[in-house]
N, CA, C, O and the ligand as a Tripos MOL2 file, in Angstrom:
@<TRIPOS>MOLECULE
protein
  269   267    68     0     0
PROTEIN
NO_CHARGES

@<TRIPOS>ATOM
      1 N           0.8400   -1.2070   -0.0110 N.3       1 MET1
      2 CA          0.0150   -0.0150   -0.0040 C.3       1 MET1
      3 C           0.8730    1.2690   -0.0050 C.2       1 MET1
      4 O           1.7790    1.4280    0.8130 O.2       1 MET1
      5 N           0.5730    2.1350   -0.9060 N.am      2 PRO2
      6 CA          1.3910    3.3800   -1.0470 C.3       2 PRO2
      7 C           1.2090    4.3220    0.1050 C.2       2 PRO2
      8 O           0.0890    4.5270    0.5720 O.2       2 PRO2
      9 N           2.2680    4.8860    0.5610 N.am      3 ILE3
     10 CA          2.1980    5.8420    1.6260 C.3       3 ILE3
     11 C           2.4440    7.2350    1.0830 C.2       3 ILE3
     12 O           3.4740    7.5010    0.4640 O.2       3 ILE3
     13 N           1.5140    8.0960    1.3130 N.am      4 TYR4
     14 CA          1.6630    9.4710    0.8540 C.3       4 TYR4
     15 C           1.9010   10.4110    2.0050 C.2       4 TYR4
     16 O           1.2620   10.3080    3.0520 O.2       4 TYR4
     17 N           2.8120   11.3180    1.8090 N.am      5 GLU5
     18 CA          3.1070   12.2710    2.8440 C.3       5 GLU5
     19 C           2.3160   13.5700    2.6390 C.2       5 GLU5
     20 O           2.1570   14.0770    1.5290 O.2       5 GLU5
     21 N           1.8540   14.0490    3.7250 N.am      6 TYR6
     22 CA          1.1010   15.2900    3.6910 C.3       6 TYR6
     23 C           1.7350   16.3150    4.6510 C.2       6 TYR6
     24 O           2.4270   15.9780    5.6110 O.2       6 TYR6
     25 N           1.4620   17.5370    4.3370 N.am      7 ILE7
     26 CA          1.9400   18.5800    5.2430 C.3       7 ILE7
     27 C           0.7690   19.5010    5.5200 C.2       7 ILE7
     28 O           0.0590   19.9210    4.6060 O.2       7 ILE7
     29 N           0.5840   19.8000    6.7590 N.am      8 CYS8
     30 CA         -0.5030   20.6480    7.1970 C.3       8 CYS8
     31 C          -0.1250   22.1010    6.9240 C.2       8 CYS8
     32 O           0.9600   22.5700    7.2680 O.2       8 CYS8
     33 N          -1.0770   22.7920    6.2860 N.am      9 LEU9
     34 CA         -0.8350   24.1840    5.9680 C.3       9 LEU9
     35 C          -1.1650   25.0880    7.1300 C.2       9 LEU9
     36 O          -0.9930   26.3060    7.0640 O.2       9 LEU9
     37 N          -1.6400   24.4750    8.1970 N.am     10 LYS10
     38 CA         -2.0410   25.2690    9.3220 C.3      10 LYS10
     39 C          -0.9460   25.2580   10.4110 C.2      10 LYS10
     40 O          -0.5380   26.2940   10.9350 O.2      10 LYS10
     41 N          -0.4990   24.0320   10.7180 N.am     11 CYS11
     42 CA          0.5140   23.9460   11.7750 C.3      11 CYS11
     43 C           1.8500   23.3650   11.2440 C.2      11 CYS11
     44 O           2.7610   23.0450   12.0090 O.2      11 CYS11
     45 N           1.9220   23.2470    9.9170 N.am     12 ASP12
     46 CA          3.1210   22.7440    9.3100 C.3      12 ASP12
     47 C           3.5690   21.3890    9.8420 C.2      12 ASP12
     48 O           4.7540   21.0790    9.9650 O.2      12 ASP12
     49 N           2.5440   20.6060   10.1490 N.am     13 ASN13
     50 CA          2.8550   19.2840   10.6290 C.3      13 ASN13
     51 C           2.9470   18.2890    9.4450 C.2      13 ASN13
     52 O           2.0990   18.2620    8.5530 O.2      13 ASN13
     53 N           3.9650   17.5200    9.4870 N.am     14 LYS14
     54 CA          4.1830   16.5660    8.3970 C.3      14 LYS14
     55 C           3.8230   15.1790    8.8780 C.2      14 LYS14
     56 O           4.3030   14.7010    9.9060 O.2      14 LYS14
     57 N           2.9580   14.5490    8.0960 N.am     15 PHE15
     58 CA          2.5240   13.2220    8.4870 C.3      15 PHE15
     59 C           2.3190   12.3650    7.2240 C.2      15 PHE15
     60 O           2.1740   12.8720    6.1120 O.2      15 PHE15
     61 N           2.3160   11.0900    7.4450 N.am     16 ALA16
     62 CA          2.1310   10.1420    6.3420 C.3      16 ALA16
     63 C           0.8410    9.3950    6.4990 C.2      16 ALA16
     64 O           0.4520    9.0160    7.6040 O.2      16 ALA16
     65 N           0.1740    9.1850    5.3790 N.am     17 LEU17
     66 CA         -1.0630    8.4520    5.4030 C.3      17 LEU17
     67 C          -1.0820    7.3290    4.3690 C.2      17 LEU17
     68 O          -0.4730    7.4080    3.3020 O.2      17 LEU17
     69 N          -1.7950    6.3070    4.7340 N.am     18 LEU18
     70 CA         -1.8970    5.1870    3.8020 C.3      18 LEU18
     71 C          -3.1170    5.3870    2.9400 C.2      18 LEU18
     72 O          -4.2560    5.3120    3.4000 O.2      18 LEU18
     73 N          -2.8470    5.6440    1.6770 N.am     19 GLN19
     74 CA         -3.9400    5.8690    0.7380 C.3      19 GLN19
     75 C          -4.5740    4.5470    0.3140 C.2      19 GLN19
     76 O          -3.8850    3.5570    0.0690 O.2      19 GLN19
     77 N          -5.8750    4.5570    0.2380 N.am     20 SER20
     78 CA         -6.5720    3.3620   -0.2090 C.3      20 SER20
     79 C          -6.5850    3.2750   -1.7330 C.2      20 SER20
     80 O          -5.7560    3.8710   -2.4210 O.2      20 SER20
     81 N          -7.5340    2.5280   -2.2230 N.am     21 LEU21
     82 CA         -7.6370    2.3830   -3.6580 C.3      21 LEU21
     83 C          -8.1680    3.6310   -4.3370 C.2      21 LEU21
     84 O          -8.2300    3.7160   -5.5630 O.2      21 LEU21
     85 N          -8.5360    4.5680   -3.5400 N.am     22 TYR22
     86 CA         -9.0700    5.8070   -4.1320 C.3      22 TYR22
     87 C          -8.2470    6.9950   -3.6880 C.2      22 TYR22
     88 O          -8.6410    7.7480   -2.7980 O.2      22 TYR22
     89 N          -7.0890    7.1520   -4.3270 N.am     23 PRO23
     90 CA         -6.1870    8.2400   -3.9430 C.3      23 PRO23
     91 C          -6.7200    9.6140   -4.3710 C.2      23 PRO23
     92 O          -6.2340   10.6550   -3.9310 O.2      23 PRO23
     93 N          -7.7260    9.5790   -5.2380 N.am     24 ALA24
     94 CA         -8.2450   10.8390   -5.7290 C.3      24 ALA24
     95 C          -8.9770   11.5770   -4.6060 C.2      24 ALA24
     96 O          -8.9900   12.8060   -4.5400 O.2      24 ALA24
     97 N          -9.5730   10.7910   -3.7430 N.am     25 GLU25
     98 CA        -10.3500   11.3970   -2.6570 C.3      25 GLU25
     99 C          -9.4110   12.0070   -1.6450 C.2      25 GLU25
    100 O          -8.6750   11.2880   -0.9690 O.2      25 GLU25
    101 N          -9.4240   13.2730   -1.5330 N.am     26 ASN26
    102 CA         -8.5480   13.9310   -0.6030 C.3      26 ASN26
    103 C          -9.1970   14.0680    0.7640 C.2      26 ASN26
    104 O          -9.7660   15.1040    1.1070 O.2      26 ASN26
    105 N          -9.0990   13.0230    1.5100 N.am     27 ASN27
    106 CA         -9.6950   13.0410    2.8350 C.3      27 ASN27
    107 C          -8.6740   13.0400    3.9330 C.2      27 ASN27
    108 O          -8.8850   12.5440    5.0390 O.2      27 ASN27
    109 N          -7.5500   13.6230    3.5690 N.am     28 ALA28
    110 CA         -6.4560   13.6900    4.5160 C.3      28 ALA28
    111 C          -6.7400   14.7170    5.5820 C.2      28 ALA28
    112 O          -7.2430   15.8070    5.3110 O.2      28 ALA28
    113 N          -6.4150   14.3530    6.7700 N.am     29 GLU29
    114 CA         -6.6530   15.2650    7.8790 C.3      29 GLU29
    115 C          -5.4580   15.2720    8.7970 C.2      29 GLU29
    116 O          -4.8650   14.2330    9.0860 O.2      29 GLU29
    117 N          -5.1210   16.4370    9.2410 N.am     30 CYS30
    118 CA         -3.9600   16.5870   10.1320 C.3      30 CYS30
    119 C          -4.2750   15.9760   11.5010 C.2      30 CYS30
    120 O          -5.2300   16.3780   12.1650 O.2      30 CYS30
    121 N          -3.4770   15.0190   11.9050 N.am     31 PRO31
    122 CA         -3.6880   14.3300   13.1940 C.3      31 PRO31
    123 C          -3.3420   15.1940   14.3740 C.2      31 PRO31
    124 O          -3.5870   14.8280   15.5240 O.2      31 PRO31
    125 N          -2.7720   16.3430   14.0860 N.am     32 LYS32
    126 CA         -2.3200   17.2240   15.1480 C.3      32 LYS32
    127 C          -3.4110   18.2630   15.5030 C.2      32 LYS32
    128 O          -3.8240   18.4120   16.6530 O.2      32 LYS32
    129 N          -3.8530   18.9790   14.4260 N.am     33 CYS33
    130 CA         -4.8150   20.0390   14.6450 C.3      33 CYS33
    131 C          -6.1330   19.7310   13.9550 C.2      33 CYS33
    132 O          -7.0370   20.5660   13.9270 O.2      33 CYS33
    133 N          -6.2390   18.5530   13.4080 N.am     34 SER34
    134 CA         -7.4600   18.0870   12.7250 C.3      34 SER34
    135 C          -7.8930   19.0420   11.6460 C.2      34 SER34
    136 O          -9.0840   19.2890   11.4570 O.2      34 SER34
    137 N          -6.9370   19.5710   10.9500 N.am     35 SER35
    138 CA         -7.2320   20.4920    9.8850 C.3      35 SER35
    139 C          -7.2620   19.7520    8.5520 C.2      35 SER35
    140 O          -6.5100   18.8030    8.3310 O.2      35 SER35
    141 N          -8.1470   20.2090    7.6690 N.am     36 ARG36
    142 CA         -8.2720   19.5790    6.3690 C.3      36 ARG36
    143 C          -7.4360   20.2600    5.3400 C.2      36 ARG36
    144 O          -7.3090   19.7940    4.2080 O.2      36 ARG36
    145 N          -6.8560   21.3840    5.7430 N.am     37 LYS37
    146 CA         -6.0120   22.1200    4.7900 C.3      37 LYS37
    147 C          -4.6360   21.5030    4.7440 C.2      37 LYS37
    148 O          -3.6830   22.0430    5.3070 O.2      37 LYS37
    149 N          -4.5330   20.4100    4.0960 N.am     38 VAL38
    150 CA         -3.2370   19.7170    3.9600 C.3      38 VAL38
    151 C          -2.8580   19.6440    2.5160 C.2      38 VAL38
    152 O          -3.6960   19.7040    1.6160 O.2      38 VAL38
    153 N          -1.5700   19.5120    2.3160 N.am     39 LYS39
    154 CA         -1.0970   19.4070    0.9380 C.3      39 LYS39
    155 C          -0.2340   18.1700    0.8140 C.2      39 LYS39
    156 O           0.5870   17.8470    1.6730 O.2      39 LYS39
    157 N          -0.4630   17.4960   -0.3020 N.am     40 LYS40
    158 CA          0.3250   16.2770   -0.5050 C.3      40 LYS40
    159 C           1.7010   16.6360   -0.9980 C.2      40 LYS40
    160 O           1.8860   17.4260   -1.9240 O.2      40 LYS40
    161 N           2.6360   16.0340   -0.3520 N.am     41 VAL41
    162 CA          4.0300   16.2990   -0.7520 C.3      41 VAL41
    163 C           4.5980   15.0420   -1.3520 C.2      41 VAL41
    164 O           4.2420   13.9240   -0.9800 O.2      41 VAL41
    165 N           5.4880   15.2570   -2.2840 N.am     42 ILE42
    166 CA          6.1250   14.1430   -2.9670 C.3      42 ILE42
    167 C           7.2450   13.6140   -2.0980 C.2      42 ILE42
    168 O           8.1750   14.3350   -1.7360 O.2      42 ILE42
    169 N           7.1360   12.3610   -1.7790 N.am     43 SER43
    170 CA          8.1480   11.7460   -0.9710 C.3      43 SER43
    171 C           9.4110   11.5410   -1.7850 C.2      43 SER43
    172 O           9.4190   10.8400   -2.7980 O.2      43 SER43
    173 N          10.4610   12.1610   -1.3220 N.am     44 THR44
    174 CA         11.6980   12.1140   -2.0540 C.3      44 THR44
    175 C          12.6270   11.0860   -1.4370 C.2      44 THR44
    176 O          13.2470   11.3320   -0.4020 O.2      44 THR44
    177 N          12.7140    9.9580   -2.0650 N.am     45 PHE45
    178 CA         13.5790    8.9160   -1.5620 C.3      45 PHE45
    179 C          14.9690    9.0850   -2.1190 C.2      45 PHE45
    180 O          15.1700    9.2010   -3.3280 O.2      45 PHE45
    181 N          15.8810    9.0940   -1.2500 N.am     46 SER46
    182 CA         17.2820    9.2580   -1.7020 C.3      46 SER46
    183 C          17.8270    7.8770   -2.1220 C.2      46 SER46
    184 O          18.2620    7.0620   -1.3090 O.2      46 SER46
    185 N          17.7720    7.6820   -3.4280 N.am     47 LEU47
    186 CA         18.2510    6.4340   -3.9460 C.3      47 LEU47
    187 C          19.7470    6.4370   -4.1250 C.2      47 LEU47
    188 O          20.3850    5.3850   -4.1810 O.2      47 LEU47
    189 N          20.2920    7.6070   -4.2120 N.am     48 GLY48
    190 CA         21.7520    7.7270   -4.3730 C.3      48 GLY48
    191 C          22.2090    7.4930   -5.8090 C.2      48 GLY48
    192 O          23.3290    7.0570   -6.0750 O.2      48 GLY48
    193 N          21.3050    7.7970   -6.7030 N.am     49 THR49
    194 CA         21.6650    7.6600   -8.1040 C.3      49 THR49
    195 C          21.4410    8.9550   -8.8640 C.2      49 THR49
    196 O          20.5070    9.7040   -8.5800 O.2      49 THR49
    197 N          22.2840    9.2010   -9.8030 N.am     50 ASP50
    198 CA         22.1870   10.4700  -10.5290 C.3      50 ASP50
    199 C          21.8580   10.1970  -11.9980 C.2      50 ASP50
    200 O          22.0610   11.0610  -12.8520 O.2      50 ASP50
    201 N          21.3550    9.0100  -12.2890 N.am     51 SER51
    202 CA         21.0090    8.6640  -13.6490 C.3      51 SER51
    203 C          19.5560    9.0850  -13.9370 C.2      51 SER51
    204 O          18.6310    8.8130  -13.1710 O.2      51 SER51
    205 N          19.4190    9.7410  -15.0450 N.am     52 GLY52
    206 CA         18.0760   10.1450  -15.4330 C.3      52 GLY52
    207 C          17.7150   11.5040  -14.8960 C.2      52 GLY52
    208 O          16.6070   11.7040  -14.3960 O.2      52 GLY52
    209 N          18.6140   12.4210  -14.9900 N.am     53 ASN53
    210 CA         18.3360   13.7780  -14.5240 C.3      53 ASN53
    211 C          17.4530   14.4830  -15.5550 C.2      53 ASN53
    212 O          17.7910   14.5940  -16.7330 O.2      53 ASN53
    213 N          16.3160   14.9510  -15.0610 N.am     54 SER54
    214 CA         15.4080   15.6330  -15.9860 C.3      54 SER54
    215 C          15.8580   17.0650  -16.1850 C.2      54 SER54
    216 O          15.8130   17.6000  -17.2920 O.2      54 SER54
    217 N          16.2830   17.6670  -15.1130 N.am     55 ALA55
    218 CA         16.7070   19.0700  -15.2340 C.3      55 ALA55
    219 C          18.2150   19.1800  -15.0730 C.2      55 ALA55
    220 O          18.7350   19.5640  -14.0250 O.2      55 ALA55
    221 N          18.8680   18.8360  -16.1230 N.am     56 SER56
    222 CA         20.3250   18.9340  -16.0630 C.3      56 SER56
    223 C          20.8200   20.0380  -17.0080 C.2      56 SER56
    224 O          20.3290   20.1800  -18.1280 O.2      56 SER56
    225 N          21.7710   20.7910  -16.5460 N.am     57 PRO57
    226 CA         22.3220   21.8960  -17.3710 C.3      57 PRO57
    227 C          23.0880   21.3620  -18.5560 C.2      57 PRO57
    228 O          24.2820   21.0740  -18.4740 O.2      57 PRO57
    229 N          22.3790   21.2360  -19.6570 N.am     58 MET58
    230 CA         23.0210   20.6780  -20.8510 C.3      58 MET58
    231 C          23.6710   21.8320  -21.6680 C.2      58 MET58
    232 O          23.0260   22.8550  -21.8960 O.2      58 MET58
    233 N          24.8980   21.6780  -22.0910 N.am     59 PRO59
    234 CA         25.5630   22.6780  -22.9020 C.3      59 PRO59
    235 C          24.9150   22.7920  -24.2750 C.2      59 PRO59
    236 O          24.9440   21.8560  -25.0740 O.2      59 PRO59
    237 N          24.3370   23.9470  -24.5290 N.am     60 ALA60
    238 CA         23.6460   24.1090  -25.7980 C.3      60 ALA60
    239 C          24.6010   24.0100  -26.9680 C.2      60 ALA60
    240 O          24.4970   23.1070  -27.7990 O.2      60 ALA60
    241 N          25.5220   24.9380  -27.0230 N.am     61 SER61
    242 CA         26.4630   24.9110  -28.1410 C.3      61 SER61
    243 C          27.9050   24.8640  -27.5800 C.2      61 SER61
    244 O          28.5340   25.8880  -27.3100 O.2      61 SER61
    245 N          28.3640   23.6740  -27.4320 N.am     62 GLY62
    246 CA         29.6850   23.5520  -26.8200 C.3      62 GLY62
    247 C          30.4700   22.4400  -27.5230 C.2      62 GLY62
    248 O          31.6990   22.4710  -27.5990 O.2      62 GLY62
    249 N          29.7120   21.4480  -28.0390 N.am     63 PHE63
    250 CA         30.3540   20.2980  -28.6210 C.3      63 PHE63
    251 C          30.2720   20.3840  -30.1600 C.2      63 PHE63
    252 O          30.6400   19.4500  -30.8730 O.2      63 PHE63
    253 N          29.7900   21.5090  -30.6300 N.am     64 SER64
    254 CA         29.6680   21.6030  -32.1060 C.3      64 SER64
    255 C          30.5840   22.7290  -32.6170 C.2      64 SER64
    256 O          30.8380   23.7110  -31.9200 O.2      64 SER64
    257 N          31.0380   22.5650  -33.7720 N.am     65 GLY65
    258 CA         31.8770   23.5920  -34.3710 C.3      65 GLY65
    259 C          33.3080   23.5200  -33.9070 C.2      65 GLY65
    260 O          33.8860   24.5160  -33.4720 O.2      65 GLY65
    261 N          33.8750   22.3410  -34.0020 N.am     66 GLY66
    262 CA         35.2750   22.2020  -33.5910 C.3      66 GLY66
    263 C          36.2130   22.7130  -34.6510 C.2      66 GLY66
    264 O          36.0950   22.3650  -35.8260 O.2      66 GLY66
    265 N          37.1420   23.5370  -34.2320 N.am     67 GLY67
    266 CA         37.9610   24.1760  -35.1860 C.3      67 GLY67
    267 C          39.1340   23.4870  -35.6230 C.2      67 GLY67
    268 O          39.8800   24.0050  -36.4550 O.2      67 GLY67
    269 ZN         -2.1730   20.6760   11.4830 Zn       68 ZN68
@<TRIPOS>BOND
     1     1     2 1
     2     2     3 1
     3     3     4 2
     4     3     5 am
     5     5     6 1
     6     6     7 1
     7     7     8 2
     8     7     9 am
     9     9    10 1
    10    10    11 1
    11    11    12 2
    12    11    13 am
    13    13    14 1
    14    14    15 1
    15    15    16 2
    16    15    17 am
    17    17    18 1
    18    18    19 1
    19    19    20 2
    20    19    21 am
    21    21    22 1
    22    22    23 1
    23    23    24 2
    24    23    25 am
    25    25    26 1
    26    26    27 1
    27    27    28 2
    28    27    29 am
    29    29    30 1
    30    30    31 1
    31    31    32 2
    32    31    33 am
    33    33    34 1
    34    34    35 1
    35    35    36 2
    36    35    37 am
    37    37    38 1
    38    38    39 1
    39    39    40 2
    40    39    41 am
    41    41    42 1
    42    42    43 1
    43    43    44 2
    44    43    45 am
    45    45    46 1
    46    46    47 1
    47    47    48 2
    48    47    49 am
    49    49    50 1
    50    50    51 1
    51    51    52 2
    52    51    53 am
    53    53    54 1
    54    54    55 1
    55    55    56 2
    56    55    57 am
    57    57    58 1
    58    58    59 1
    59    59    60 2
    60    59    61 am
    61    61    62 1
    62    62    63 1
    63    63    64 2
    64    63    65 am
    65    65    66 1
    66    66    67 1
    67    67    68 2
    68    67    69 am
    69    69    70 1
    70    70    71 1
    71    71    72 2
    72    71    73 am
    73    73    74 1
    74    74    75 1
    75    75    76 2
    76    75    77 am
    77    77    78 1
    78    78    79 1
    79    79    80 2
    80    79    81 am
    81    81    82 1
    82    82    83 1
    83    83    84 2
    84    83    85 am
    85    85    86 1
    86    86    87 1
    87    87    88 2
    88    87    89 am
    89    89    90 1
    90    90    91 1
    91    91    92 2
    92    91    93 am
    93    93    94 1
    94    94    95 1
    95    95    96 2
    96    95    97 am
    97    97    98 1
    98    98    99 1
    99    99   100 2
   100    99   101 am
   101   101   102 1
   102   102   103 1
   103   103   104 2
   104   103   105 am
   105   105   106 1
   106   106   107 1
   107   107   108 2
   108   107   109 am
   109   109   110 1
   110   110   111 1
   111   111   112 2
   112   111   113 am
   113   113   114 1
   114   114   115 1
   115   115   116 2
   116   115   117 am
   117   117   118 1
   118   118   119 1
   119   119   120 2
   120   119   121 am
   121   121   122 1
   122   122   123 1
   123   123   124 2
   124   123   125 am
   125   125   126 1
   126   126   127 1
   127   127   128 2
   128   127   129 am
   129   129   130 1
   130   130   131 1
   131   131   132 2
   132   131   133 am
   133   133   134 1
   134   134   135 1
   135   135   136 2
   136   135   137 am
   137   137   138 1
   138   138   139 1
   139   139   140 2
   140   139   141 am
   141   141   142 1
   142   142   143 1
   143   143   144 2
   144   143   145 am
   145   145   146 1
   146   146   147 1
   147   147   148 2
   148   147   149 am
   149   149   150 1
   150   150   151 1
   151   151   152 2
   152   151   153 am
   153   153   154 1
   154   154   155 1
   155   155   156 2
   156   155   157 am
   157   157   158 1
   158   158   159 1
   159   159   160 2
   160   159   161 am
   161   161   162 1
   162   162   163 1
   163   163   164 2
   164   163   165 am
   165   165   166 1
   166   166   167 1
   167   167   168 2
   168   167   169 am
   169   169   170 1
   170   170   171 1
   171   171   172 2
   172   171   173 am
   173   173   174 1
   174   174   175 1
   175   175   176 2
   176   175   177 am
   177   177   178 1
   178   178   179 1
   179   179   180 2
   180   179   181 am
   181   181   182 1
   182   182   183 1
   183   183   184 2
   184   183   185 am
   185   185   186 1
   186   186   187 1
   187   187   188 2
   188   187   189 am
   189   189   190 1
   190   190   191 1
   191   191   192 2
   192   191   193 am
   193   193   194 1
   194   194   195 1
   195   195   196 2
   196   195   197 am
   197   197   198 1
   198   198   199 1
   199   199   200 2
   200   199   201 am
   201   201   202 1
   202   202   203 1
   203   203   204 2
   204   203   205 am
   205   205   206 1
   206   206   207 1
   207   207   208 2
   208   207   209 am
   209   209   210 1
   210   210   211 1
   211   211   212 2
   212   211   213 am
   213   213   214 1
   214   214   215 1
   215   215   216 2
   216   215   217 am
   217   217   218 1
   218   218   219 1
   219   219   220 2
   220   219   221 am
   221   221   222 1
   222   222   223 1
   223   223   224 2
   224   223   225 am
   225   225   226 1
   226   226   227 1
   227   227   228 2
   228   227   229 am
   229   229   230 1
   230   230   231 1
   231   231   232 2
   232   231   233 am
   233   233   234 1
   234   234   235 1
   235   235   236 2
   236   235   237 am
   237   237   238 1
   238   238   239 1
   239   239   240 2
   240   239   241 am
   241   241   242 1
   242   242   243 1
   243   243   244 2
   244   243   245 am
   245   245   246 1
   246   246   247 1
   247   247   248 2
   248   247   249 am
   249   249   250 1
   250   250   251 1
   251   251   252 2
   252   251   253 am
   253   253   254 1
   254   254   255 1
   255   255   256 2
   256   255   257 am
   257   257   258 1
   258   258   259 1
   259   259   260 2
   260   259   261 am
   261   261   262 1
   262   262   263 1
   263   263   264 2
   264   263   265 am
   265   265   266 1
   266   266   267 1
   267   267   268 2
@<TRIPOS>SUBSTRUCTURE
     1 MET1         2 RESIDUE 1 A MET
     2 PRO2         6 RESIDUE 1 A PRO
     3 ILE3        10 RESIDUE 1 A ILE
     4 TYR4        14 RESIDUE 1 A TYR
     5 GLU5        18 RESIDUE 1 A GLU
     6 TYR6        22 RESIDUE 1 A TYR
     7 ILE7        26 RESIDUE 1 A ILE
     8 CYS8        30 RESIDUE 1 A CYS
     9 LEU9        34 RESIDUE 1 A LEU
    10 LYS10       38 RESIDUE 1 A LYS
    11 CYS11       42 RESIDUE 1 A CYS
    12 ASP12       46 RESIDUE 1 A ASP
    13 ASN13       50 RESIDUE 1 A ASN
    14 LYS14       54 RESIDUE 1 A LYS
    15 PHE15       58 RESIDUE 1 A PHE
    16 ALA16       62 RESIDUE 1 A ALA
    17 LEU17       66 RESIDUE 1 A LEU
    18 LEU18       70 RESIDUE 1 A LEU
    19 GLN19       74 RESIDUE 1 A GLN
    20 SER20       78 RESIDUE 1 A SER
    21 LEU21       82 RESIDUE 1 A LEU
    22 TYR22       86 RESIDUE 1 A TYR
    23 PRO23       90 RESIDUE 1 A PRO
    24 ALA24       94 RESIDUE 1 A ALA
    25 GLU25       98 RESIDUE 1 A GLU
    26 ASN26      102 RESIDUE 1 A ASN
    27 ASN27      106 RESIDUE 1 A ASN
    28 ALA28      110 RESIDUE 1 A ALA
    29 GLU29      114 RESIDUE 1 A GLU
    30 CYS30      118 RESIDUE 1 A CYS
    31 PRO31      122 RESIDUE 1 A PRO
    32 LYS32      126 RESIDUE 1 A LYS
    33 CYS33      130 RESIDUE 1 A CYS
    34 SER34      134 RESIDUE 1 A SER
    35 SER35      138 RESIDUE 1 A SER
    36 ARG36      142 RESIDUE 1 A ARG
    37 LYS37      146 RESIDUE 1 A LYS
    38 VAL38      150 RESIDUE 1 A VAL
    39 LYS39      154 RESIDUE 1 A LYS
    40 LYS40      158 RESIDUE 1 A LYS
    41 VAL41      162 RESIDUE 1 A VAL
    42 ILE42      166 RESIDUE 1 A ILE
    43 SER43      170 RESIDUE 1 A SER
    44 THR44      174 RESIDUE 1 A THR
    45 PHE45      178 RESIDUE 1 A PHE
    46 SER46      182 RESIDUE 1 A SER
    47 LEU47      186 RESIDUE 1 A LEU
    48 GLY48      190 RESIDUE 1 A GLY
    49 THR49      194 RESIDUE 1 A THR
    50 ASP50      198 RESIDUE 1 A ASP
    51 SER51      202 RESIDUE 1 A SER
    52 GLY52      206 RESIDUE 1 A GLY
    53 ASN53      210 RESIDUE 1 A ASN
    54 SER54      214 RESIDUE 1 A SER
    55 ALA55      218 RESIDUE 1 A ALA
    56 SER56      222 RESIDUE 1 A SER
    57 PRO57      226 RESIDUE 1 A PRO
    58 MET58      230 RESIDUE 1 A MET
    59 PRO59      234 RESIDUE 1 A PRO
    60 ALA60      238 RESIDUE 1 A ALA
    61 SER61      242 RESIDUE 1 A SER
    62 GLY62      246 RESIDUE 1 A GLY
    63 PHE63      250 RESIDUE 1 A PHE
    64 SER64      254 RESIDUE 1 A SER
    65 GLY65      258 RESIDUE 1 A GLY
    66 GLY66      262 RESIDUE 1 A GLY
    67 GLY67      266 RESIDUE 1 A GLY
    68 ZN68       269 GROUP 0 **** ****
């Protein structure tokens, strides 16, 4: 079961919830202040790999036009 992390916009409390088969339903609630104003955050797992960088500074014109 996928675990989604949420952050409360009220008390900045970060908590994780187990989403059921219906992840579309945003019924997340802050266990601290019972606020519904929470935002889903993307869990960033540190895999320790640098392969597949989407935003990498690619040299536009550097390898072309060799003199
Ligand atoms: Zn809260």
